[in-house]
C-alpha positions as CSV (number, residue, x, y, z in Angstrom):
1,M,33.4,3.0,-7.6
2,P,30.7,2.8,-4.9
3,L,27.6,4.9,-5.6
4,V,28.3,7.1,-2.6
5,I,31.4,8.7,-4.3
6,A,30.0,8.8,-7.8
7,P,29.8,12.2,-9.5
8,Q,26.5,14.0,-9.8
9,N,24.6,14.7,-13.0
10,V,26.7,12.2,-15.0
11,E,25.2,9.0,-16.6
12,L,26.4,6.0,-14.7
13,M,26.1,2.2,-15.3
14,I,25.6,-0.3,-12.5
15,L,28.4,-2.9,-12.6
16,R,27.6,-4.9,-9.5
17,V,25.1,-5.0,-6.6
18,L,26.8,-6.4,-3.4
19,A,23.8,-7.9,-1.7
20,D,22.1,-11.2,-1.0
21,E,19.6,-12.6,-3.5
22,K,16.6,-11.3,-1.6
23,D,17.9,-7.8,-1.6
24,K,19.0,-8.0,-5.2
25,K,15.5,-8.9,-6.3
26,H,14.1,-6.0,-4.3
27,F,16.6,-3.6,-5.9
28,E,15.7,-5.0,-9.4
29,S,12.0,-4.2,-8.6
30,L,13.1,-0.6,-8.0
31,G,15.0,-0.4,-11.3
32,I,18.5,-1.0,-9.8
33,A,20.1,-3.9,-11.7
34,V,23.4,-4.7,-13.4
35,N,23.8,-2.8,-16.7
36,Q,21.1,-0.3,-15.8
37,K,21.8,3.4,-16.4
38,I,21.3,5.8,-13.5
39,M,22.2,9.3,-12.6
40,V,23.0,10.8,-9.1
41,L,21.0,13.9,-8.7
42,S,22.0,14.7,-5.1
43,N,24.5,13.4,-2.6
44,T,24.3,14.5,1.0
45,N,26.6,12.7,3.6
46,G,26.5,9.5,1.5
47,S,22.7,9.4,1.1
48,V,21.8,9.8,-2.6
49,I,18.9,10.7,-4.8
50,L,19.0,8.8,-8.1
51,K,17.3,9.2,-11.4
52,V,16.3,5.6,-12.3
53,K,14.6,5.4,-15.7
54,E,11.9,8.1,-15.5
55,G,11.6,8.3,-11.7
56,R,13.6,9.3,-8.7
57,L,14.8,7.1,-5.8
58,A,16.4,8.0,-2.5
59,L,18.9,5.6,-0.9
60,D,20.7,5.8,2.4
61,R,24.4,5.5,2.8
62,N,24.3,1.8,3.8
63,I,22.5,0.8,0.7
64,A,24.4,3.1,-1.7
65,T,27.7,1.6,-0.6
66,K,26.5,-1.8,-1.9
67,I,26.1,-0.5,-5.5
68,V,29.2,-0.4,-7.7
69,V,29.0,1.9,-10.8
70,T,31.1,3.3,-13.6
71,V,30.8,6.4,-15.7
72,C,29.3,5.6,-19.1
């Protein structure tokens, strides 16, 4: 499922990042990579706040739709 419709406060695993190589490398530098565990802390109109490792990261709707996750 796309990250924008993922449930909140549930551990998720990233299955796929639908972006070009340049953007994928940028996402990886932020901790968003395939098989990485994340959690949606807040979802407002498609914009999400994630818990990634020990930090928090805010993504807008356009970026969040490119990240495919599953419930762990």
